[in-house]
VOBA-1610 file (N, C-alpha, C; in pm, whole numbers, padded with zeros to 5 digits, always signed):
BEGIN
Unk-02527-01092+00896Unk-02383-01102+00893Unk-02336-01244+00914Unk-02404-01320+01008Unk-02370-01459+01034Unk-02399-01545+00909Unk-02495-01507+00830Unk-02530-01585+00710Unk-02412-01582+00614Unk-02340-01468+00603Unk-02224-01452+00517Unk-02110-01545+00558Unk-02098-01567+00685Unk-01988-01649+00741Unk-02008-01799+00721Unk-02128-01839+00681Unk-02154-01977+00659Unk-02089-02034+00535Unk-02045-01948+00444Unk-01980-01989+00316Unk-01833-01984+00328Unk-01768-02094+00287Unk-01623-02107+00295Unk-01557-01997+00211Unk-01607-01965+00096Unk-01545-01866+00011Unk-01549-01725+00073Unk-01654-01698+00154Unk-01658-01570+00221Unk-01569-01563+00340Unk-01549-01681+00404Unk-01452-01687+00516Unk-01308-01657+00463Unk-01278-01718+00352Unk-01145-01687+00291Unk-01136-01543+00247Unk-01244-01490+00189Unk-01242-01352+00143Unk-01222-01254+00257Unk-01292-01276+00370Unk-01279-01186+00485Unk-01144-01198+00547Unk-01085-01317+00550Unk-00948-01333+00607Unk-00851-01259+00521Unk-00863-01276+00388Unk-00772-01200+00294Unk-00787-01052+00314Unk-00913-01007+00321Unk-00939-00861+00340Unk-00876-00812+00470Unk-00890-00886+00578Unk-00827-00852+00707Unk-00679-00832+00696Unk-00612-00930+00628Unk-00467-00923+00625Unk-00421-00810+00535Unk-00493-00789+00421Unk-00456-00680+00337Unk-00482-00546+00402Unk-00588-00536+00480Unk-00624-00410+00549Unk-00521-00374+00648Unk-00451-00473+00708Unk-00339-00449+00796Unk-00215-00413+00727Unk-00177-00496+00627Unk-00042-00480+00569Unk-00030-00363+00470Unk-00134-00329+00398Unk-00120-00222+00300Unk-00092-00091+00364Unk-00174-00039+00462Unk-00139+00089+00522Unk-00008+00084+00600Unk+00029-00028+00658Unk+00152-00041+00738Unk+00276-00017+00654Unk+00271-00055+00526Unk+00376-00030+00431Unk+00357+00101+00358Unk+00238+00132+00326Unk+00201+00254+00251Unk+00244+00381+00328Unk+00245+00379+00459Unk+00281+00501+00534Unk+00423+00546+00503Unk+00508+00450+00472Unk+00648+00492+00444Unk+00654+00555+00303Unk+00576+00507+00209Unk+00571+00556+00074Unk+00510+00705+00079Unk+00411+00723+00164Unk+00353+00856+00182Unk+00458+00951+00238Unk+00529+00906+00341Unk+00632+00993+00397Unk+00743+01032+00295Unk+00772+00940+00207Unk+00878+00965+00106Unk+00815+01044-00020Unk+00688+01075-00012Unk+00619+01135-00125Unk+00626+01048-00248Unk+00614+00914-00231Unk+00611+00822-00343Unk+00482+00742-00338Unk+00374+00810-00316Unk+00247+00746-00302Unk+00206+00666-00429Unk+00254+00712-00545Unk+00214+00647-00671Unk+00299+00519-00696Unk+00397+00495-00614Unk+00487+00387-00639Unk+00413+00248-00641Unk+00310+00240-00551Unk+00235+00113-00552Unk+00166+00084-00686Unk+00118+00194-00748Unk+00054+00181-00880Unk+00150+00135-00987Unk+00275+00183-00981Unk+00375+00146-01077Unk+00418-00001-01058Unk+00431-00046-00930Unk+00465-00186-00897Unk+00354-00271-00953Unk+00224-00223-00938Unk+00114-00304-00983Unk+00120-00332-01133Unk+00167-00239-01213Unk+00181-00250-01356Unk+00283-00360-01384Unk+00396-00356-01313Unk+00503-00454-01334Unk+00454-00593-01286Unk+00379-00594-01178Unk+00330-00727-01127Unk+00241-00797-01225Unk+00179-00723-01315Unk+00091-00782-01414Unk+00172-00874-01508Unk+00293-00838-01538Unk+00376-00924-01620Unk+00410-01057-01545Unk+00426-01043-01410Unk+00452-01164-01331Unk+00330-01258-01331Unk+00212-01199-01317Unk+00087-01281-01321Unk+00078-01357-01457Unk+00094-01282-01566Unk+00089-01343-01701Unk+00196-01452-01718Unk+00312-01420-01665Unk+00425-01518-01676Unk+00398-01647-01602Unk+00328-01632-01486Unk+00285-01745-01413Unk+00193-01836-01492Unk+00095-01776-01563Unk+00011-01856-01650Unk+00085-01922-01766Unk+00178-01847-01823Unk+00257-01898-01931Unk+00341-02015-01898Unk+00402-02006-01775Unk+00493-02117-01729Unk+00417-02218-01645Unk+00292-02208-01630Unk+00207-02301-01555Unk+00251-02310-01409Unk+00289-02196-01355Unk+00324-02188-01209Unk+00225-02098-01141Unk+00234-02086-01009Unk+00147-02002-00930Unk+00162-01854-00970Unk+00055-01790-01018Unk+00075-01650-01061Unk+00109-01555-00944Unk+00065-01591-00822Unk+00094-01497-00708Unk+00245-01497-00678Unk+00305-01620-00672Unk+00446-01623-00643Unk+00530-01565-00756Unk+00490-01588-00877Unk+00565-01532-00994Unk+00547-01380-00993Unk+00432-01328-00951Unk+00413-01179-00942Unk+00501-01124-00833Unk+00521-01196-00723Unk+00608-01149-00619Unk+00749-01133-00670Unk+00803-01233-00744Unk+00936-01229-00797Unk+00954-01114-00895Unk+00862-01106-00999Unk+00872-01001-01101Unk+00856-00860-01038Unk+00759-00844-00956Unk+00737-00709-00897Unk+00847-00666-00808Unk+00913-00763-00738Unk+01026-00730-00654Unk+01146-00681-00743Unk+01170-00752-00854Unk+01272-00705-00944Unk+01243-00571-01000Unk+01114-00545-01034Unk+01070-00416-01082Unk+01087-00307-00978Unk+01052-00335-00852Unk+01067-00237-00749Unk+01215-00205-00722Unk+01301-00301-00732Unk+01446-00271-00717Unk+01491-00184-00831Unk+01440-00215-00953Unk+01478-00132-01067Unk+01431+00010-01047Unk+01310+00029-00993Unk+01262+00164-00966Unk+01352+00238-00871Unk+01399+00165-00767Unk+01482+00226-00667Unk+01620+00268-00731Unk+01676+00182-00814Unk+01797+00210-00880Unk+01784+00332-00974Unk+01670+00340-01044Unk+01645+00453-01129Unk+01633+00582-01043Unk+01572+00572-00928Unk+01564+00687-00840Unk+01702+00741-00797Unk+01793+00642-00773Unk+01931+00679-00736Unk+02008+00746-00846Unk+02001+00671-00966Unk+02095+00708-01073Unk+02029+00777-01192Unk+01892+00777-01197Unk+01826+00831-01311Unk+01837+00975-01334Unk+01844+01055-01228Unk+01858+01200-01235Unk+01748+01259-01325Unk+01783+01339-01424Unk+01688+01415-01497Unk+01594+01320-01581Unk+01647+01209-01629Unk+01571+01128-01714Unk+01505+01009-01641Unk+01506+01013-01510Unk+01450+00905-01425Unk+01301+00892-01448Unk+01232+01000-01469Unk+01083+00989-01484Unk+01048+00916-01610Unk+01128+00940-01717Unk+01105+00873-01845Unk+01129+00724-01831Unk+01238+00689-01766Unk+01270+00546-01744Unk+01160+00476-01664Unk+01110+00545-01557Unk+01001+00488-01477Unk+00875+00469-01559Unk+00842+00569-01645Unk+00725+00557-01725Unk+00731+00438-01819Unk+00851+00418-01880Unk+00867+00303-01971Unk+00860+00171-01894Unk+00907+00168-01772Unk+00899+00050-01689Unk+00754+00018-01657Unk+00679+00119-01621Unk+00539+00099-01586Unk+00455+00049-01702Unk+00469+00117-01820Unk+00390+00081-01934Unk+00440-00047-01994Unk+00571-00070-01984Unk+00621-00200-02036Unk+00567-00316-01952Unk+00551-00296-01825Unk+00497-00402-01735Unk+00352-00438-01778Unk+00272-00332-01801Unk+00133-00356-01842Unk+00134-00425-01983Unk+00208-00371-02075Unk+00212-00433-02210Unk+00262-00574-02208Unk+00371-00601-02125Unk+00419-00736-02115Unk+00317-00835-02060Unk+00238-00790-01964Unk+00138-00876-01910Unk+00031-00915-02014Unk-00018-00817-02091Unk-00112-00844-02193Unk-00059-00940-02300Unk+00069-00915-02340Unk+00129-00996-02447Unk+00146-01138-02393Unk+00203-01160-02274Unk+00231-01293-02227Unk+00104-01371-02203Unk-00001-01310-02155Unk-00129-01381-02125Unk-00187-01434-02255Unk-00169-01361-02365Unk-00219-01405-02493Unk-00137-01515-02554Unk-00010-01528-02512Unk+00079-01638-02560Unk+00059-01758-02478Unk-00007-01752-02368Unk-00030-01863-02273Unk-00147-01950-02317Unk-00137-02083-02297Unk-00243-02170-02321Unk-00334-02190-02198Unk-00283-02143-02081Unk-00352-02166-01957Unk-00430-02040-01907Unk-00409-01928-01969Unk-00473-01807-01920Unk-00546-01736-02033Unk-00620-01633-02001Unk-00689-01553-02097Unk-00703-01408-02042Unk-00756-01316-02122Unk-00774-01182-02074Unk-00872-01176-01957Unk-00965-01275-01952Unk-01056-01282-01835Unk-00982-01310-01705Unk-00883-01403-01716Unk-00799-01430-01599Unk-00723-01307-01550Unk-00671-01230-01651Unk-00599-01114-01617Unk-00686-01007-01552Unk-00809-00999-01590Unk-00907-00902-01534Unk-00927-00921-01389Unk-00928-01047-01346Unk-00952-01077-01201Unk-00833-01021-01117Unk-00714-01019-01174Unk-00605-00962-01102Unk-00593-00811-01123Unk-00643-00759-01227Unk-00644-00614-01244Unk-00735-00542-01153Unk-00857-00599-01133Unk-00960-00535-01056Unk-00998-00608-00928Unk-00928-00718-00901Unk-00956-00795-00779Unk-01074-00892-00798Unk-01063-01003-00726Unk-01173-01098-00726Unk-01171-01175-00598Unk-01203-01108-00487Unk-01180-01160-00358Unk-01260-01284-00330Unk-01373-01297-00391Unk-01462-01412-00366Unk-01411-01538-00431Unk-01306-01526-00516Unk-01250-01644-00582Unk-01115-01685-00515Unk-01082-01625-00403Unk-00956-01655-00335Unk-00964-01802-00289Unk-00860-01875-00326Unk-00853-02020-00293Unk-00775-02041-00167Unk-00774-02165-00122Unk-00697-02202-00001Unk-00547-02175-00024Unk-00496-02208-00142Unk-00356-02186-00173Unk-00326-02034-00175Unk-00420-01955-00225Unk-00403-01810-00221Unk-00395-01763-00075Unk-00476-01818+00008Unk-00476-01776+00149Unk-00338-01800+00216Unk-00281-01919+00183Unk-00143-01950+00236Unk-00043-01849+00186Unk-00050-01811+00059Unk+00043-01713+00008Unk+00018-01577+00069Unk-00110-01537+00083Unk-00137-01406+00142Unk-00090-01401+00289Unk-00108-01507+00365Unk-00065-01507+00502Unk+00084-01493+00511Unk+00154-01572+00430Unk+00301-01565+00439Unk+00355-01431+00397Unk+00304-01381+00290Unk+00351-01246+00245Unk+00313-01133+00337Unk+00197-01145+00395Unk+00154-01038+00491Unk+00243-01041+00617Unk+00277-01158+00662Unk+00367-01166+00775Unk+00500-01103+00751Unk+00556-01129+00628Unk+00679-01065+00590Unk+00668-00917+00588Unk+00567-00870+00517Unk+00546-00720+00505Unk+00536-00657+00646Unk+00459-00719+00737Unk+00438-00657+00869Unk+00566-00673+00951Unk+00641-00779+00934Unk+00764-00792+01008Unk+00865-00683+00972Unk+00871-00649+00844Unk+00963-00543+00801Unk+00909-00406+00842Unk+00784-00376+00814Unk+00732-00241+00837Unk+00722-00209+00990Unk+00694-00306+01071Unk+00685-00285+01217Unk+00815-00308+01287Unk+00884-00412+01250Unk+01010-00446+01316Unk+01119-00343+01287Unk+01119-00286+01173Unk+01224-00185+01140Unk+01164-00043+01127Unk+01057-00021+01201Unk+00986+00107+01180Unk+01074+00229+01216Unk+01160+00221+01317Unk+01245+00333+01353Unk+01345+00366+01241Unk+01410+00257+01191Unk+01510+00280+01088Unk+01443+00329+00959Unk+01325+00267+00921Unk+01262+00311+00798Unk+01207+00457+00812Unk+01161+00485+00931Unk+01116+00629+00957Unk+01225+00726+00940Unk+01345+00693+00987Unk+01459+00784+00976Unk+01499+00802+00830Unk+01499+00691+00755Unk+01535+00698+00613Unk+01438+00777+00536Unk+01311+00754+00560Unk+01205+00824+00484Unk+01202+00972+00521Unk+01236+01009+00633Unk+01234+01154+00680Unk+01354+01233+00625Unk+01475+01173+00637Unk+01596+01243+00597Unk+01705+01140+00573Unk+01724+01115+00443Unk+01826+01010+00404Unk+01964+01047+00455Unk+01997+01179+00428Unk+02134+01222+00465Unk+02161+01206+00615Unk+02062+01249+00691Unk+02082+01237+00842Unk+02093+01090+00879Unk+02009+01000+00813Unk+02014+00859+00845Unk+02148+00800+00809Unk+02204+00848+00698Unk+02334+00794+00656Unk+02446+00842+00753Unk+02434+00960+00803Unk+02534+01014+00899Unk+02528+00932+01028Unk+02412+00893+01068Unk+02398+00815+01188Unk+02443+00668+01177Unk+02480+00628+01055Unk+02530+00493+01036Unk+02433+00391+00986Unk+02313+00433+00954Unk+02214+00342+00900Unk+02254+00299+00756Unk+02228+00175+00720Unk+02252+00130+00578Unk+02135+00176+00491Unk+02144+00302+00448Unk+02034+00366+00375Unk+01998+00293+00252Unk+02091+00258+00169Unk+02056+00195+00044Unk+01990+00058+00067Unk+02044-00013+00158Unk+01992-00147+00189Unk+01847-00131+00243Unk+01819-00034+00325Unk+01688-00013+00377Unk+01590+00030+00267Unk+01638+00115+00177Unk+01554+00159+00066Unk+01519+00038-00022Unk+01614-00044-00049Unk+01585-00167-00128Unk+01490-00259-00061Unk+01506-00273+00074Unk+01414-00359+00147Unk+01273-00305+00150Unk+01259-00168+00159Unk+01130-00110+00156Unk+01067-00128+00018Unk+01145-00118-00086Unk+01092-00139-00224Unk+01041-00277-00239Unk+01121-00374-00196Unk+01075-00514-00206Unk+00952-00540-00119Unk+00949-00480-00003Unk+00830-00497+00085Unk+00708-00436+00020Unk+00723-00323-00045Unk+00607-00257-00116Unk+00564-00352-00229Unk+00657-00417-00301Unk+00619-00507-00407Unk+00543-00631-00350Unk+00584-00678-00239Unk+00517-00792-00170Unk+00377-00749-00130Unk+00368-00630-00080Unk+00231-00580-00035Unk+00137-00568-00154Unk+00189-00519-00264Unk+00106-00502-00386Unk+00056-00645-00430Unk+00148-00738-00423Unk+00104-00876-00460Unk+00003-00933-00364Unk+00017-00905-00237Unk-00082-00951-00139Unk-00217-00892-00166Unk-00219-00763-00201Unk-00344-00698-00217Unk-00416-00712-00352Unk-00342-00770-00449Unk-00403-00773-00581Unk-00523-00863-00594Unk-00538-00965-00511Unk-00651-01051-00515Unk-00772-00988-00446Unk-00743-00880-00365Unk-00849-00817-00292Unk-00906-00698-00371Unk-00817-00599-00402Unk-00861-00474-00466Unk-00816-00469-00612Unk-00725-00557-00655Unk-00675-00552-00789Unk-00555-00464-00807Unk-00473-00497-00905Unk-00344-00427-00928Unk-00365-00276-00967Unk-00475-00251-01027Unk-00498-00108-01065Unk-00551-00019-00952Unk-00596-00082-00844Unk-00652-00007-00731Unk-00571-00019-00603Unk-00470-00105-00605Unk-00393-00138-00486Unk-00327-00013-00425Unk-00278+00077-00508Unk-00212+00196-00451Unk-00305+00277-00363Unk-00438+00275-00398Unk-00537+00352-00316Unk-00538+00301-00176Unk-00533+00164-00160Unk-00544+00105-00027Unk-00421+00130+00053Unk-00308+00152-00012Unk-00181+00182+00059Unk-00174+00324+00102Unk-00249+00413+00034Unk-00231+00556+00057Unk-00351+00622+00129Unk-00474+00592+00083Unk-00589+00661+00141Unk-00607+00649+00287Unk-00599+00522+00347Unk-00609+00514+00493Unk-00507+00594+00564Unk-00381+00599+00508Unk-00277+00679+00570Unk-00310+00828+00566Unk-00355+00869+00449Unk-00390+01010+00434Unk-00501+01052+00526Unk-00601+00961+00544Unk-00708+00985+00640Unk-00659+00994+00782Unk-00572+00907+00817Unk-00517+00902+00955Unk-00438+01029+00983Unk-00367+01077+00883Unk-00287+01196+00902Unk-00368+01323+00933Unk-00499+01321+00896Unk-00586+01434+00925Unk-00622+01443+01072Unk-00610+01326+01143Unk-00661+01325+01282Unk-00548+01297+01384Unk-00426+01272+01338Unk-00315+01241+01434Unk-00197+01330+01408Unk-00103+01326+01502Unk+00016+01409+01488Unk+00142+01325+01489Unk+00154+01226+01569Unk+00274+01148+01575Unk+00272+01033+01475Unk+00395+00978+01444Unk+00406+00867+01348Unk+00335+00745+01393Unk+00359+00710+01525Unk+00301+00587+01574Unk+00148+00589+01580Unk+00091+00705+01613Unk-00051+00719+01611Unk-00107+00711+01471Unk-00037+00773+01378Unk-00080+00767+01237Unk-00075+00622+01184Unk+00027+00551+01216Unk+00039+00411+01172Unk-00072+00327+01231Unk-00098+00342+01363Unk-00207+00263+01426Unk-00341+00293+01370Unk-00367+00421+01353Unk-00502+00463+01295Unk-00519+00422+01153Unk-00413+00433+01076Unk-00423+00398+00937Unk-00452+00247+00915Unk-00392+00167+01002Unk-00419+00018+00996Unk-00559-00004+01038Unk-00611+00067+01136Unk-00750+00052+01177Unk-00847+00088+01065Unk-00814+00199+01000Unk-00895+00242+00884Unk-00890+00144+00775Unk-00768+00090+00744Unk-00752-00012+00642Unk-00839-00133+00665Unk-00833-00181+00788Unk-00914-00304+00820Unk-01064-00268+00806Unk-01102-00151+00856Unk-01247-00113+00848Unk-01302-00108+00704Unk-01222-00050+00612Unk-01270-00037+00479Unk-01262-00168+00399Unk-01168-00256+00425Unk-01156-00380+00354Unk-01266-00475+00395Unk-01290-00486+00529Unk-01396-00575+00576Unk-01531-00524+00536Unk-01559-00395+00550Unk-01692-00340+00517Unk-01713-00343+00364Unk-01606-00322+00288Unk-01619-00333+00141Unk-01644-00472+00094Unk-01580-00569+00158Unk-01611-00708+00121Unk-01750-00747+00156Unk-01800-00705+00273Unk-01938-00737+00313Unk-02039-00670+00223Unk-02007-00544+00182Unk-02093-00472+00087Unk-02104-00544-00044Unk-01989-00592-00095Unk-01991-00663-00224Unk-02076-00792-00218Unk-02080-00852-00098Unk-02160-00976-00086Unk-02313-00942-00086Unk-02352-00845-00014Unk-02491-00813+00001Unk-02550-00730-00119Unk-02466-00649-00178Unk-02518-00561-00289Unk-02480-00611-00424Unk-02394-00714-00430Unk-02346-00773-00554Unk-02276-00668-00638Unk-02174-00609-00586Unk-02090-00510-00660Unk-01946-00553-00647Unk-01854-00508-00732Unk-01713-00550-00726Unk-01655-00507-00591Unk-01587-00602-00526Unk-01528-00573-00392Unk-01417-00469-00396Unk-01332-00477-00499Unk-01222-00380-00505Unk-01269-00232-00514Unk-01372-00213-00600Unk-01426-00078-00615Unk-01493-00035-00487Unk-01566-00127-00422Unk-01637-00096-00297Unk-01541-00052-00189Unk-01429-00118-00181Unk-01327-00094-00079Unk-01274+00048-00099Unk-01234+00077-00224Unk-01170+00206-00254Unk-01269+00321-00233Unk-01393+00301-00275Unk-01493+00407-00258Unk-01518+00436-00115Unk-01523+00326-00033Unk-01544+00345+00113Unk-01423+00413+00175Unk-01305+00385+00126Unk-01189+00449+00177Unk-01190+00602+00144Unk-01225+00632+00026Unk-01235+00777-00014Unk-01348+00844+00074Unk-01455+00779+00092Unk-01563+00836+00178Unk-01510+00853+00318Unk-01437+00764+00372Unk-01379+00773+00509Unk-01283+00892+00516Unk-01204+00915+00415Unk-01112+01024+00412Unk-01187+01157+00417Unk-01294+01164+00339Unk-01373+01290+00336Unk-01438+01317+00476Unk-01488+01211+00534Unk-01556+01228+00666Unk-01449+01269+00773Unk-01333+01199+00773Unk-01232+01233+00877Unk-01179+01370+00852Unk-01160+01409+00731Unk-01111+01543+00700Unk-01209+01649+00751Unk-01341+01629+00724Unk-01442+01724+00765Unk-01450+01735+00919Unk-01433+01621+00989Unk-01439+01621+01136Unk-01314+01675+01198Unk-01198+01658+01130Unk-01071+01701+01190Unk-01040+01845+01157Unk-01106+01908+01060Unk-01071+02045+01025Unk-01091+02140+01144Unk-01205+02139+01220Unk-01218+02231+01335Unk-01108+02208+01436Unk-01073+02085+01465Unk-00970+02051+01563Unk-00833+02108+01513Unk-00809+02097+01386Unk-00679+02142+01329Unk-00674+02297+01344Unk-00786+02365+01322Unk-00784+02512+01335Unk-00756+02553+01476Unk-00818+02486+01571Unk-00799+02518+01713Unk-00657+02495+01751Unk-00603+02385+01703Unk-00463+02347+01730Unk-00367+02447+01672Unk-00395+02497+01552Unk-00308+02596+01491Unk-00313+02723+01569Unk-00423+02763+01616Unk-00437+02890+01696Unk-00358+02875+01829Unk-00368+02752+01887Unk-00291+02730+02014Unk-00139+02734+01988Unk-00101+02676+01877Unk+00044+02681+01843Unk+00090+02818+01816Unk+00004+02897+01746Unk+00043+03033+01717Unk+00055+03117+01845Unk-00037+03092+01942Unk-00030+03162+02065Unk+00095+03126+02141Unk+00129+02997+02141Unk+00252+02950+02210Unk+00376+03013+02145Unk+00372+03026+02010Unk+00489+03084+01941Unk+00507+03229+01977Unk+00399+03299+01993Unk+00406+03441+02030Unk+00465+03456+02171Unk+00444+03356+02254Unk+00496+03359+02393Unk+00638+03308+02396Unk+00690+03263+02283Unk+00823+03205+02282Unk+00832+03071+02340Unk+00719+02998+02348Unk+00717+02863+02414Unk+00690+02757+02312Unk+00712+02783+02182Unk+00683+02677+02083Unk+00778+02565+02104Unk+00719+02446+02122Unk+00795+02325+02155Unk+00849+02257+02021Unk+00929+02158+02039Unk+00988+02085+01930Unk+00882+02018+01842Unk+00784+01954+01908Unk+00683+01888+01837Unk+00596+01982+01755Unk+00565+02098+01810Unk+00485+02196+01735Unk+00567+02247+01616Unk+00693+02266+01631Unk+00773+02315+01525Unk+00782+02212+01408Unk+00793+02087+01447Unk+00797+01983+01346Unk+00660+01970+01273Unk+00552+01993+01353Unk+00423+01989+01295Unk+00403+02101+01192Unk+00453+02220+01221Unk+00443+02332+01132Unk+00508+02297+00997Unk+00620+02219+01004Unk+00691+02184+00882Unk+00627+02064+00812Unk+00519+02015+00871Unk+00447+01902+00803Unk+00506+01769+00830Unk+00585+01750+00934Unk+00655+01624+00963Unk+00594+01562+01087Unk+00587+01425+01090Unk+00546+01363+01216Unk+00636+01393+01328Unk+00582+01394+01450Unk+00661+01438+01566Unk+00754+01332+01619Unk+00708+01209+01616Unk+00794+01099+01676Unk+00746+00967+01626Unk+00837+00870+01635Unk+00806+00731+01598Unk+00713+00666+01698
//
């Protein structure tokens, strides 16, 4: 392990993996609560246009991807509000248009190629530069500041928009802020796992944590722990086994989900029997009632 840390490129890779492992689940938990787990994948398609535009204009692809993916995320949110029956068609065109636009622009650029695009599609953590680290640190801080600093407000909006609106929360503003934060997180993670796999890192650690926890805060903390574990171990695996880091991270995340689910199943059955027994006695508490409905018990 110490041998790996002797190389500057691996130091940068592990730092990037650590930051992404923290930020991706911290934002992804809200997408999971809103049943929009696939949103990260859609933003990744749009961000590809930003990467290609960065090469075309000879600017930093990461920052250009932040700008374009943020605009795309806002467009997705507006479609969700006003799209109604045809919203899914509009979203599909936005996703596929983002992918097609990225391929078209990269071929028009003199500074990029399809090979450059591939490193962003599937991740290339060992090629993370010092300037990339600066961008990843800044964007991760923003994502964590929003997801943790506004966790109570975002939790309320994700659980019940109508109730949040009645309590006086700026629901639309919070939804837009969450969409932009998700776009920033996708951009942060694209150098680690790639735009095509980033949604997995935002969703799978959260899904695994939900198997073992009941409250929102506990799920958030455990999902971040799982995210850090799979990103660091996946990066180390890619170094020693010489396999793609993005694929290693996602496969380890899926394996973790399977293990946690298998271990948590007996506990869940015992808990369900206890809740049923309490219900028969008329002592079913508020937390157990919320759990039966599949909702987290508290922030």
